[in-house]
PDB file of N, CA, C and O in Angstrom:
ATOM      1  N   MET A   1     -15.070  -2.351  -4.840  1.00  0.00           N
ATOM      2  CA  MET A   1     -14.214  -2.494  -4.598  1.00  0.00           C
ATOM      3  C   MET A   1     -13.441  -2.499  -5.606  1.00  0.00           C
ATOM      4  O   MET A   1     -12.258  -2.159  -5.563  1.00  0.00           O
ATOM      5  N   ASN A   2     -14.144  -2.952  -6.773  1.00  0.00           N
ATOM      6  CA  ASN A   2     -12.916  -3.371  -8.219  1.00  0.00           C
ATOM      7  C   ASN A   2     -11.673  -2.096  -8.717  1.00  0.00           C
ATOM      8  O   ASN A   2     -10.687  -2.038  -9.452  1.00  0.00           O
ATOM      9  N   ASP A   3     -12.468  -1.159  -7.773  1.00  0.00           N
ATOM     10  CA  ASP A   3     -11.374   0.343  -8.288  1.00  0.00           C
ATOM     11  C   ASP A   3     -10.378   0.246  -7.332  1.00  0.00           C
ATOM     12  O   ASP A   3      -9.202   0.439  -7.641  1.00  0.00           O
ATOM     13  N   LEU A   4     -10.769  -0.073  -6.037  1.00  0.00           N
ATOM     14  CA  LEU A   4      -8.960   0.138  -5.117  1.00  0.00           C
ATOM     15  C   LEU A   4      -7.645   0.253  -5.826  1.00  0.00           C
ATOM     16  O   LEU A   4      -6.983   1.291  -5.823  1.00  0.00           O
ATOM     17  N   GLU A   5      -7.095  -1.455  -6.766  1.00  0.00           N
ATOM     18  CA  GLU A   5      -6.322  -1.396  -6.817  1.00  0.00           C
ATOM     19  C   GLU A   5      -5.579   0.270  -7.734  1.00  0.00           C
ATOM     20  O   GLU A   5      -4.511   0.803  -7.431  1.00  0.00           O
ATOM     21  N   PRO A   6      -6.135   0.541  -8.367  1.00  0.00           N
ATOM     22  CA  PRO A   6      -5.872   2.151  -8.998  1.00  0.00           C
ATOM     23  C   PRO A   6      -6.234   3.022  -8.694  1.00  0.00           C
ATOM     24  O   PRO A   6      -6.199   4.088  -9.309  1.00  0.00           O
ATOM     25  N   ARG A   7      -6.786   2.758  -7.425  1.00  0.00           N
ATOM     26  CA  ARG A   7      -6.489   3.929  -6.176  1.00  0.00           C
ATOM     27  C   ARG A   7      -5.000   3.598  -5.227  1.00  0.00           C
ATOM     28  O   ARG A   7      -4.375   4.572  -4.810  1.00  0.00           O
ATOM     29  N   VAL A   8      -4.751   2.903  -5.079  1.00  0.00           N
ATOM     30  CA  VAL A   8      -3.605   2.413  -3.775  1.00  0.00           C
ATOM     31  C   VAL A   8      -2.520   2.340  -5.222  1.00  0.00           C
ATOM     32  O   VAL A   8      -1.549   2.886  -4.698  1.00  0.00           O
ATOM     33  N   ARG A   9      -2.179   2.114  -6.281  1.00  0.00           N
ATOM     34  CA  ARG A   9      -1.036   2.740  -7.709  1.00  0.00           C
ATOM     35  C   ARG A   9      -0.702   4.441  -7.376  1.00  0.00           C
ATOM     36  O   ARG A   9       0.257   5.093  -6.963  1.00  0.00           O
ATOM     37  N   GLU A  10      -2.083   4.703  -7.816  1.00  0.00           N
ATOM     38  CA  GLU A  10      -2.215   6.919  -7.619  1.00  0.00           C
ATOM     39  C   GLU A  10      -1.229   7.134  -6.221  1.00  0.00           C
ATOM     40  O   GLU A  10      -0.279   7.915  -6.208  1.00  0.00           O
ATOM     41  N   LEU A  11      -1.623   6.329  -5.106  1.00  0.00           N
ATOM     42  CA  LEU A  11      -1.396   6.743  -3.888  1.00  0.00           C
ATOM     43  C   LEU A  11      -0.328   6.676  -3.860  1.00  0.00           C
ATOM     44  O   LEU A  11       0.301   7.720  -3.690  1.00  0.00           O
ATOM     45  N   ILE A  12       0.405   5.377  -4.017  1.00  0.00           N
ATOM     46  CA  ILE A  12       1.513   5.031  -3.824  1.00  0.00           C
ATOM     47  C   ILE A  12       2.645   5.832  -4.882  1.00  0.00           C
ATOM     48  O   ILE A  12       3.565   6.446  -4.341  1.00  0.00           O
ATOM     49  N   SER A  13       2.585   5.817  -5.943  1.00  0.00           N
ATOM     50  CA  SER A  13       2.735   6.643  -7.165  1.00  0.00           C
ATOM     51  C   SER A  13       2.792   7.869  -7.264  1.00  0.00           C
ATOM     52  O   SER A  13       3.621   8.269  -8.082  1.00  0.00           O
ATOM     53  N   ALA A  14       2.086   8.791  -6.611  1.00  0.00           N
ATOM     54  CA  ALA A  14       1.324  10.431  -6.339  1.00  0.00           C
ATOM     55  C   ALA A  14       3.281  10.174  -5.286  1.00  0.00           C
ATOM     56  O   ALA A  14       4.472  10.207  -5.596  1.00  0.00           O
ATOM     57  N   HIS A  15       2.429   9.938  -4.003  1.00  0.00           N
ATOM     58  CA  HIS A  15       3.117  10.213  -3.302  1.00  0.00           C
ATOM     59  C   HIS A  15       5.034  10.048  -2.200  1.00  0.00           C
ATOM     60  O   HIS A  15       5.638  10.716  -1.361  1.00  0.00           O
ATOM     61  N   LEU A  16       5.257   8.649  -3.018  1.00  0.00           N
ATOM     62  CA  LEU A  16       6.629   7.911  -2.948  1.00  0.00           C
ATOM     63  C   LEU A  16       6.951   8.770  -4.563  1.00  0.00           C
ATOM     64  O   LEU A  16       8.129   8.432  -4.677  1.00  0.00           O
ATOM     65  N   ASP A  17       6.701   9.523  -5.673  1.00  0.00           N
ATOM     66  CA  ASP A  17       7.280   9.582  -6.671  1.00  0.00           C
ATOM     67  C   ASP A  17       7.846   8.134  -6.862  1.00  0.00           C
ATOM     68  O   ASP A  17       8.943   7.794  -6.418  1.00  0.00           O
ATOM     69  N   ILE A  18       6.942   7.249  -7.614  1.00  0.00           N
ATOM     70  CA  ILE A  18       7.268   6.331  -8.288  1.00  0.00           C
ATOM     71  C   ILE A  18       6.802   6.085  -9.596  1.00  0.00           C
ATOM     72  O   ILE A  18       5.639   6.488  -9.583  1.00  0.00           O
ATOM     73  N   ASP A  19       7.146   5.508 -11.069  1.00  0.00           N
ATOM     74  CA  ASP A  19       6.489   5.542 -12.382  1.00  0.00           C
ATOM     75  C   ASP A  19       5.016   4.650 -12.054  1.00  0.00           C
ATOM     76  O   ASP A  19       5.030   3.491 -12.466  1.00  0.00           O
ATOM     77  N   PRO A  20       4.163   4.964 -11.572  1.00  0.00           N
ATOM     78  CA  PRO A  20       3.213   3.471 -11.418  1.00  0.00           C
ATOM     79  C   PRO A  20       3.644   2.508 -12.603  1.00  0.00           C
ATOM     80  O   PRO A  20       3.271   1.366 -12.334  1.00  0.00           O
ATOM     81  N   ASP A  21       4.280   2.573 -13.782  1.00  0.00           N
ATOM     82  CA  ASP A  21       5.065   1.268 -14.577  1.00  0.00           C
ATOM     83  C   ASP A  21       5.777   0.074 -13.706  1.00  0.00           C
ATOM     84  O   ASP A  21       5.675  -1.124 -13.969  1.00  0.00           O
ATOM     85  N   ARG A  22       6.432   0.574 -12.743  1.00  0.00           N
ATOM     86  CA  ARG A  22       6.929   0.193 -12.021  1.00  0.00           C
ATOM     87  C   ARG A  22       6.500  -0.555 -10.408  1.00  0.00           C
ATOM     88  O   ARG A  22       7.219  -1.041  -9.535  1.00  0.00           O
ATOM     89  N   LEU A  23       5.125  -0.394 -10.498  1.00  0.00           N
ATOM     90  CA  LEU A  23       3.849  -1.278  -9.183  1.00  0.00           C
ATOM     91  C   LEU A  23       3.705  -2.457 -10.299  1.00  0.00           C
ATOM     92  O   LEU A  23       2.841  -2.430 -11.175  1.00  0.00           O
ATOM     93  N   HIS A  24       4.363  -3.167 -10.198  1.00  0.00           N
ATOM     94  CA  HIS A  24       3.963  -4.488 -10.555  1.00  0.00           C
ATOM     95  C   HIS A  24       3.686  -5.787  -9.519  1.00  0.00           C
ATOM     96  O   HIS A  24       4.691  -5.893  -8.815  1.00  0.00           O
ATOM     97  N   PRO A  25       2.629  -6.880  -9.145  1.00  0.00           N
ATOM     98  CA  PRO A  25       2.442  -7.142  -8.058  1.00  0.00           C
ATOM     99  C   PRO A  25       3.742  -7.840  -7.775  1.00  0.00           C
ATOM    100  O   PRO A  25       3.630  -8.083  -6.573  1.00  0.00           O
ATOM    101  N   ASP A  26       4.794  -8.264  -8.118  1.00  0.00           N
ATOM    102  CA  ASP A  26       5.678  -8.809  -8.030  1.00  0.00           C
ATOM    103  C   ASP A  26       6.946  -7.614  -7.272  1.00  0.00           C
ATOM    104  O   ASP A  26       8.120  -7.787  -6.943  1.00  0.00           O
ATOM    105  N   ALA A  27       6.276  -6.726  -7.230  1.00  0.00           N
ATOM    106  CA  ALA A  27       6.916  -5.477  -7.031  1.00  0.00           C
ATOM    107  C   ALA A  27       7.915  -5.825  -5.108  1.00  0.00           C
ATOM    108  O   ALA A  27       7.278  -5.534  -4.095  1.00  0.00           O
ATOM    109  N   ARG A  28       9.081  -6.298  -4.993  1.00  0.00           N
ATOM    110  CA  ARG A  28       9.282  -6.139  -3.702  1.00  0.00           C
ATOM    111  C   ARG A  28       9.556  -4.552  -2.734  1.00  0.00           C
ATOM    112  O   ARG A  28      10.688  -4.091  -2.881  1.00  0.00           O
ATOM    113  N   LEU A  29       8.772  -3.887  -1.961  1.00  0.00           N
ATOM    114  CA  LEU A  29       8.734  -2.293  -1.799  1.00  0.00           C
ATOM    115  C   LEU A  29      10.128  -1.897  -1.438  1.00  0.00           C
ATOM    116  O   LEU A  29      10.455  -0.714  -1.530  1.00  0.00           O
ATOM    117  N   GLY A  30      11.035  -2.877  -1.003  1.00  0.00           N
ATOM    118  CA  GLY A  30      12.652  -2.344  -0.222  1.00  0.00           C
ATOM    119  C   GLY A  30      13.641  -2.483  -1.797  1.00  0.00           C
ATOM    120  O   GLY A  30      14.032  -1.507  -2.437  1.00  0.00           O
ATOM    121  N   GLU A  31      13.893  -3.962  -2.175  1.00  0.00           N
ATOM    122  CA  GLU A  31      15.088  -4.143  -3.138  1.00  0.00           C
ATOM    123  C   GLU A  31      13.887  -3.400  -4.506  1.00  0.00           C
ATOM    124  O   GLU A  31      14.295  -2.341  -4.984  1.00  0.00           O
ATOM    125  N   ASP A  32      12.945  -3.771  -4.895  1.00  0.00           N
ATOM    126  CA  ASP A  32      12.801  -2.584  -6.148  1.00  0.00           C
ATOM    127  C   ASP A  32      12.319  -1.505  -6.181  1.00  0.00           C
ATOM    128  O   ASP A  32      12.505  -0.778  -7.157  1.00  0.00           O
ATOM    129  N   LEU A  33      11.654  -1.160  -5.236  1.00  0.00           N
ATOM    130  CA  LEU A  33      11.287  -0.051  -5.088  1.00  0.00           C
ATOM    131  C   LEU A  33      11.230   1.469  -4.428  1.00  0.00           C
ATOM    132  O   LEU A  33      10.620   2.534  -4.337  1.00  0.00           O
ATOM    133  N   CYS A  34      12.456   0.619  -4.018  1.00  0.00           N
ATOM    134  CA  CYS A  34      13.576   1.768  -2.679  1.00  0.00           C
ATOM    135  C   CYS A  34      12.688   1.839  -1.470  1.00  0.00           C
ATOM    136  O   CYS A  34      13.236   2.525  -0.608  1.00  0.00           O
ATOM    137  N   ILE A  35      11.361   1.320  -1.040  1.00  0.00           N
ATOM    138  CA  ILE A  35      11.285   1.788   0.311  1.00  0.00           C
ATOM    139  C   ILE A  35      11.677   1.801   1.456  1.00  0.00           C
ATOM    140  O   ILE A  35      11.484   0.812   2.164  1.00  0.00           O
ATOM    141  N   ASP A  36      12.250   2.785   1.883  1.00  0.00           N
ATOM    142  CA  ASP A  36      12.681   2.730   3.220  1.00  0.00           C
ATOM    143  C   ASP A  36      11.554   2.642   4.801  1.00  0.00           C
ATOM    144  O   ASP A  36      10.484   3.195   5.053  1.00  0.00           O
ATOM    145  N   SER A  37      12.095   2.045   5.299  1.00  0.00           N
ATOM    146  CA  SER A  37      10.897   1.780   6.537  1.00  0.00           C
ATOM    147  C   SER A  37      10.326   2.979   7.060  1.00  0.00           C
ATOM    148  O   SER A  37       9.228   2.914   7.613  1.00  0.00           O
ATOM    149  N   LEU A  38      11.126   4.420   6.922  1.00  0.00           N
ATOM    150  CA  LEU A  38       9.895   5.808   6.968  1.00  0.00           C
ATOM    151  C   LEU A  38       9.253   6.063   6.243  1.00  0.00           C
ATOM    152  O   LEU A  38       8.189   6.596   6.556  1.00  0.00           O
ATOM    153  N   ALA A  39       9.595   5.794   4.804  1.00  0.00           N
ATOM    154  CA  ALA A  39       8.981   5.931   3.567  1.00  0.00           C
ATOM    155  C   ALA A  39       8.162   5.251   3.883  1.00  0.00           C
ATOM    156  O   ALA A  39       7.147   5.844   4.251  1.00  0.00           O
ATOM    157  N   ALA A  40       8.119   3.849   3.923  1.00  0.00           N
ATOM    158  CA  ALA A  40       6.889   2.762   4.655  1.00  0.00           C
ATOM    159  C   ALA A  40       5.911   3.285   5.614  1.00  0.00           C
ATOM    160  O   ALA A  40       4.725   2.980   5.481  1.00  0.00           O
ATOM    161  N   ILE A  41       6.325   4.091   6.625  1.00  0.00           N
ATOM    162  CA  ILE A  41       5.726   4.963   7.438  1.00  0.00           C
ATOM    163  C   ILE A  41       4.555   5.456   7.082  1.00  0.00           C
ATOM    164  O   ILE A  41       3.416   5.142   7.428  1.00  0.00           O
ATOM    165  N   GLU A  42       4.880   6.114   6.487  1.00  0.00           N
ATOM    166  CA  GLU A  42       4.318   7.091   5.749  1.00  0.00           C
ATOM    167  C   GLU A  42       3.396   7.151   4.274  1.00  0.00           C
ATOM    168  O   GLU A  42       2.575   7.995   3.915  1.00  0.00           O
ATOM    169  N   LEU A  43       3.917   5.805   3.525  1.00  0.00           N
ATOM    170  CA  LEU A  43       2.923   5.014   3.022  1.00  0.00           C
ATOM    171  C   LEU A  43       1.372   5.034   3.539  1.00  0.00           C
ATOM    172  O   LEU A  43       0.315   5.540   3.163  1.00  0.00           O
ATOM    173  N   ALA A  44       1.793   4.261   4.533  1.00  0.00           N
ATOM    174  CA  ALA A  44       0.845   3.919   5.916  1.00  0.00           C
ATOM    175  C   ALA A  44      -0.509   4.417   6.539  1.00  0.00           C
ATOM    176  O   ALA A  44      -1.648   4.037   6.813  1.00  0.00           O
ATOM    177  N   LEU A  45       0.390   5.591   6.594  1.00  0.00           N
ATOM    178  CA  LEU A  45      -1.061   6.928   6.558  1.00  0.00           C
ATOM    179  C   LEU A  45      -1.606   7.227   5.352  1.00  0.00           C
ATOM    180  O   LEU A  45      -2.808   7.256   5.088  1.00  0.00           O
ATOM    181  N   VAL A  46      -0.746   7.436   4.666  1.00  0.00           N
ATOM    182  CA  VAL A  46      -1.485   8.533   4.166  1.00  0.00           C
ATOM    183  C   VAL A  46      -2.914   6.993   3.369  1.00  0.00           C
ATOM    184  O   VAL A  46      -4.015   7.425   3.029  1.00  0.00           O
ATOM    185  N   LEU A  47      -2.640   5.445   3.210  1.00  0.00           N
ATOM    186  CA  LEU A  47      -3.180   4.651   3.180  1.00  0.00           C
ATOM    187  C   LEU A  47      -4.487   4.817   3.962  1.00  0.00           C
ATOM    188  O   LEU A  47      -5.560   5.200   3.497  1.00  0.00           O
ATOM    189  N   GLU A  48      -4.252   4.508   5.074  1.00  0.00           N
ATOM    190  CA  GLU A  48      -4.838   5.052   5.952  1.00  0.00           C
ATOM    191  C   GLU A  48      -6.101   6.552   5.951  1.00  0.00           C
ATOM    192  O   GLU A  48      -7.322   6.539   6.104  1.00  0.00           O
ATOM    193  N   ASP A  49      -5.321   7.490   5.757  1.00  0.00           N
ATOM    194  CA  ASP A  49      -6.501   8.316   5.644  1.00  0.00           C
ATOM    195  C   ASP A  49      -6.991   8.579   3.996  1.00  0.00           C
ATOM    196  O   ASP A  49      -7.455   9.677   3.688  1.00  0.00           O
ATOM    197  N   ALA A  50      -6.854   7.532   3.023  1.00  0.00           N
ATOM    198  CA  ALA A  50      -7.458   7.781   1.755  1.00  0.00           C
ATOM    199  C   ALA A  50      -8.837   6.778   1.713  1.00  0.00           C
ATOM    200  O   ALA A  50      -9.873   6.962   1.075  1.00  0.00           O
ATOM    201  N   PHE A  51      -8.380   5.349   2.866  1.00  0.00           N
ATOM    202  CA  PHE A  51      -9.646   4.308   2.995  1.00  0.00           C
ATOM    203  C   PHE A  51      -9.805   4.432   3.764  1.00  0.00           C
ATOM    204  O   PHE A  51     -10.810   3.722   3.799  1.00  0.00           O
ATOM    205  N   ASP A  52      -9.666   5.011   5.320  1.00  0.00           N
ATOM    206  CA  ASP A  52     -10.404   4.879   6.326  1.00  0.00           C
ATOM    207  C   ASP A  52     -10.146   4.200   7.277  1.00  0.00           C
ATOM    208  O   ASP A  52     -10.970   4.350   8.180  1.00  0.00           O
ATOM    209  N   ILE A  53      -8.918   3.112   7.613  1.00  0.00           N
ATOM    210  CA  ILE A  53      -9.320   1.882   7.467  1.00  0.00           C
ATOM    211  C   ILE A  53      -7.159   2.329   8.387  1.00  0.00           C
ATOM    212  O   ILE A  53      -6.263   3.065   7.973  1.00  0.00           O
ATOM    213  N   ALA A  54      -7.248   1.400   9.667  1.00  0.00           N
ATOM    214  CA  ALA A  54      -6.502   0.921  10.250  1.00  0.00           C
ATOM    215  C   ALA A  54      -5.247   0.014  10.122  1.00  0.00           C
ATOM    216  O   ALA A  54      -5.334  -1.165  10.463  1.00  0.00           O
ATOM    217  N   LEU A  55      -4.030   0.545   9.619  1.00  0.00           N
ATOM    218  CA  LEU A  55      -2.933  -0.610   9.416  1.00  0.00           C
ATOM    219  C   LEU A  55      -1.636  -0.381  10.793  1.00  0.00           C
ATOM    220  O   LEU A  55      -0.722   0.378  11.113  1.00  0.00           O
ATOM    221  N   PRO A  56      -2.288  -1.522  11.216  1.00  0.00           N
ATOM    222  CA  PRO A  56      -1.340  -2.365  12.619  1.00  0.00           C
ATOM    223  C   PRO A  56      -0.201  -2.207  12.898  1.00  0.00           C
ATOM    224  O   PRO A  56      -0.629  -1.438  13.759  1.00  0.00           O
ATOM    225  N   ASP A  57       0.894  -2.170  13.034  1.00  0.00           N
ATOM    226  CA  ASP A  57       2.468  -2.221  12.739  1.00  0.00           C
ATOM    227  C   ASP A  57       2.627  -3.602  12.801  1.00  0.00           C
ATOM    228  O   ASP A  57       3.632  -3.870  12.143  1.00  0.00           O
ATOM    229  N   ASP A  58       2.075  -4.731  13.322  1.00  0.00           N
ATOM    230  CA  ASP A  58       2.215  -5.871  13.271  1.00  0.00           C
ATOM    231  C   ASP A  58       1.426  -6.506  11.667  1.00  0.00           C
ATOM    232  O   ASP A  58       2.160  -7.217  10.981  1.00  0.00           O
ATOM    233  N   GLU A  59       0.897  -6.405  11.473  1.00  0.00           N
ATOM    234  CA  GLU A  59       0.248  -6.361  10.445  1.00  0.00           C
ATOM    235  C   GLU A  59       1.518  -5.944   9.198  1.00  0.00           C
ATOM    236  O   GLU A  59       2.261  -6.661   8.527  1.00  0.00           O
ATOM    237  N   ARG A  60       1.351  -4.553   9.273  1.00  0.00           N
ATOM    238  CA  ARG A  60       2.079  -3.107   8.405  1.00  0.00           C
ATOM    239  C   ARG A  60       3.691  -4.229   7.793  1.00  0.00           C
ATOM    240  O   ARG A  60       4.244  -4.593   6.755  1.00  0.00           O
ATOM    241  N   GLU A  61       3.805  -4.348   9.225  1.00  0.00           N
ATOM    242  CA  GLU A  61       5.522  -5.548   9.282  1.00  0.00           C
ATOM    243  C   GLU A  61       5.914  -6.927   8.322  1.00  0.00           C
ATOM    244  O   GLU A  61       7.023  -7.411   8.097  1.00  0.00           O
ATOM    245  N   GLN A  62       4.442  -7.397   7.812  1.00  0.00           N
ATOM    246  CA  GLN A  62       4.393  -8.558   7.237  1.00  0.00           C
ATOM    247  C   GLN A  62       4.190  -8.156   5.502  1.00  0.00           C
ATOM    248  O   GLN A  62       3.916  -8.835   4.512  1.00  0.00           O
ATOM    249  N   VAL A  63       4.414  -7.033   5.677  1.00  0.00           N
ATOM    250  CA  VAL A  63       4.730  -6.636   4.080  1.00  0.00           C
ATOM    251  C   VAL A  63       5.209  -6.300   3.275  1.00  0.00           C
ATOM    252  O   VAL A  63       4.855  -5.126   3.169  1.00  0.00           O
ATOM    253  N   ARG A  64       6.352  -6.700   1.948  1.00  0.00           N
ATOM    254  CA  ARG A  64       6.464  -7.184   0.998  1.00  0.00           C
ATOM    255  C   ARG A  64       6.592  -7.276  -0.740  1.00  0.00           C
ATOM    256  O   ARG A  64       7.517  -7.590  -1.489  1.00  0.00           O
ATOM    257  N   THR A  65       5.633  -6.980  -0.891  1.00  0.00           N
ATOM    258  CA  THR A  65       5.696  -6.158  -2.391  1.00  0.00           C
ATOM    259  C   THR A  65       4.437  -5.556  -2.539  1.00  0.00           C
ATOM    260  O   THR A  65       3.723  -5.446  -1.543  1.00  0.00           O
ATOM    261  N   TYR A  66       4.036  -5.125  -3.696  1.00  0.00           N
ATOM    262  CA  TYR A  66       3.120  -4.692  -3.924  1.00  0.00           C
ATOM    263  C   TYR A  66       1.893  -5.354  -3.839  1.00  0.00           C
ATOM    264  O   TYR A  66       0.800  -4.912  -3.483  1.00  0.00           O
ATOM    265  N   ASP A  67       2.124  -6.155  -4.107  1.00  0.00           N
ATOM    266  CA  ASP A  67       0.902  -7.240  -3.749  1.00  0.00           C
ATOM    267  C   ASP A  67      -0.092  -7.112  -2.918  1.00  0.00           C
ATOM    268  O   ASP A  67      -1.294  -6.855  -2.978  1.00  0.00           O
ATOM    269  N   ASP A  68       1.111  -7.481  -1.703  1.00  0.00           N
ATOM    270  CA  ASP A  68       1.019  -7.563  -0.283  1.00  0.00           C
ATOM    271  C   ASP A  68      -0.266  -6.305   0.717  1.00  0.00           C
ATOM    272  O   ASP A  68      -1.067  -6.252   1.650  1.00  0.00           O
ATOM    273  N   VAL A  69       0.516  -5.343  -0.626  1.00  0.00           N
ATOM    274  CA  VAL A  69       0.333  -4.315   0.231  1.00  0.00           C
ATOM    275  C   VAL A  69      -1.488  -3.789  -0.683  1.00  0.00           C
ATOM    276  O   VAL A  69      -2.152  -2.872  -0.198  1.00  0.00           O
ATOM    277  N   VAL A  70      -1.972  -4.557  -1.951  1.00  0.00           N
ATOM    278  CA  VAL A  70      -2.531  -3.956  -2.027  1.00  0.00           C
ATOM    279  C   VAL A  70      -4.613  -5.295  -1.006  1.00  0.00           C
ATOM    280  O   VAL A  70      -5.834  -5.313  -0.851  1.00  0.00           O
ATOM    281  N   SER A  71      -3.395  -5.942  -0.777  1.00  0.00           N
ATOM    282  CA  SER A  71      -4.635  -7.414  -0.530  1.00  0.00           C
ATOM    283  C   SER A  71      -4.257  -6.610   1.361  1.00  0.00           C
ATOM    284  O   SER A  71      -5.216  -5.905   1.678  1.00  0.00           O
ATOM    285  N   LEU A  72      -3.823  -6.619   1.795  1.00  0.00           N
ATOM    286  CA  LEU A  72      -3.430  -5.580   3.111  1.00  0.00           C
ATOM    287  C   LEU A  72      -4.958  -4.832   2.909  1.00  0.00           C
ATOM    288  O   LEU A  72      -6.127  -5.071   3.209  1.00  0.00           O
ATOM    289  N   VAL A  73      -4.188  -3.785   2.215  1.00  0.00           N
ATOM    290  CA  VAL A  73      -5.434  -2.700   1.986  1.00  0.00           C
ATOM    291  C   VAL A  73      -7.116  -3.034   1.423  1.00  0.00           C
ATOM    292  O   VAL A  73      -8.023  -2.209   1.532  1.00  0.00           O
ATOM    293  N   ARG A  74      -7.304  -4.617   0.726  1.00  0.00           N
ATOM    294  CA  ARG A  74      -8.118  -4.781   0.388  1.00  0.00           C
ATOM    295  C   ARG A  74      -8.745  -5.517   1.190  1.00  0.00           C
ATOM    296  O   ARG A  74      -9.960  -5.672   1.065  1.00  0.00           O
ATOM    297  N   ARG A  75      -8.096  -6.063   2.087  1.00  0.00           N
ATOM    298  CA  ARG A  75      -8.883  -7.106   3.571  1.00  0.00           C
ATOM    299  C   ARG A  75      -9.117  -5.546   4.460  1.00  0.00           C
ATOM    300  O   ARG A  75     -10.050  -5.604   5.262  1.00  0.00           O
ATOM    301  N   LYS A  76      -8.711  -4.799   4.425  1.00  0.00           N
ATOM    302  CA  LYS A  76      -9.541  -3.878   5.754  1.00  0.00           C
ATOM    303  C   LYS A  76      -9.969  -3.269   5.288  1.00  0.00           C
ATOM    304  O   LYS A  76     -10.661  -2.726   6.150  1.00  0.00           O
ATOM    305  N   VAL A  77     -10.209  -2.705   4.208  1.00  0.00           N
ATOM    306  CA  VAL A  77     -11.113  -2.205   3.763  1.00  0.00           C
ATOM    307  C   VAL A  77     -12.777  -3.276   3.481  1.00  0.00           C
ATOM    308  O   VAL A  77     -13.944  -2.886   3.445  1.00  0.00           O
ATOM    309  N   ALA A  78     -12.263  -4.524   3.343  1.00  0.00           N
ATOM    310  CA  ALA A  78     -13.230  -5.000   3.403  1.00  0.00           C
ATOM    311  C   ALA A  78     -14.023  -5.475   4.653  1.00  0.00           C
ATOM    312  O   ALA A  78     -15.185  -5.872   4.744  1.00  0.00           O
ATOM    313  N   ALA A  79     -13.185  -5.337   5.459  1.00  0.00           N
ATOM    314  CA  ALA A  79     -13.372  -5.557   6.993  1.00  0.00           C
ATOM    315  C   ALA A  79     -14.642  -4.234   7.380  1.00  0.00           C
ATOM    316  O   ALA A  79     -15.643  -4.330   8.089  1.00  0.00           O
ATOM    317  N   THR A  80     -14.250  -3.350   6.803  1.00  0.00           N
ATOM    318  CA  THR A  80     -14.919  -2.142   7.607  1.00  0.00           C
ATOM    319  C   THR A  80     -16.414  -1.750   6.636  1.00  0.00           C
ATOM    320  O   THR A  80     -17.454  -1.211   7.014  1.00  0.00           O
ATOM    321  N   ALA A  81     -16.119  -2.133   5.614  1.00  0.00           N
ATOM    322  CA  ALA A  81     -17.844  -2.892   4.918  1.00  0.00           C
ATOM    323  C   ALA A  81     -18.755  -3.679   5.792  1.00  0.00           C
ATOM    324  O   ALA A  81     -19.891  -3.458   5.371  1.00  0.00           O
ATOM    325  N   CYS A  82     -18.799  -4.409   6.706  1.00  0.00           N
ATOM    326  CA  CYS A  82     -19.344  -5.146   6.787  1.00  0.00           C
ATOM    327  C   CYS A  82     -20.176  -4.674   8.752  1.00  0.00           C
ATOM    328  O   CYS A  82     -20.994  -5.432   9.274  1.00  0.00           O
TER     329      CYS A  82
END
């Protein structure tokens, strides 16, 4: 699970064509990274496929920053490992 954040960074950077250097913990998805609602849904699908997890709408709606994305993916991956 230690290599999870670099993989999330790689997926977001590649899928949304965002410079990985812009992906710092407090980077806001909408304001700083210009991720709109459609891109957020597409990104969720990419993350679900890559990590074999489910990211329910109600949990995704609480995500505001890059760190929130990493934390959500980390929690979901940990829950599937048990």
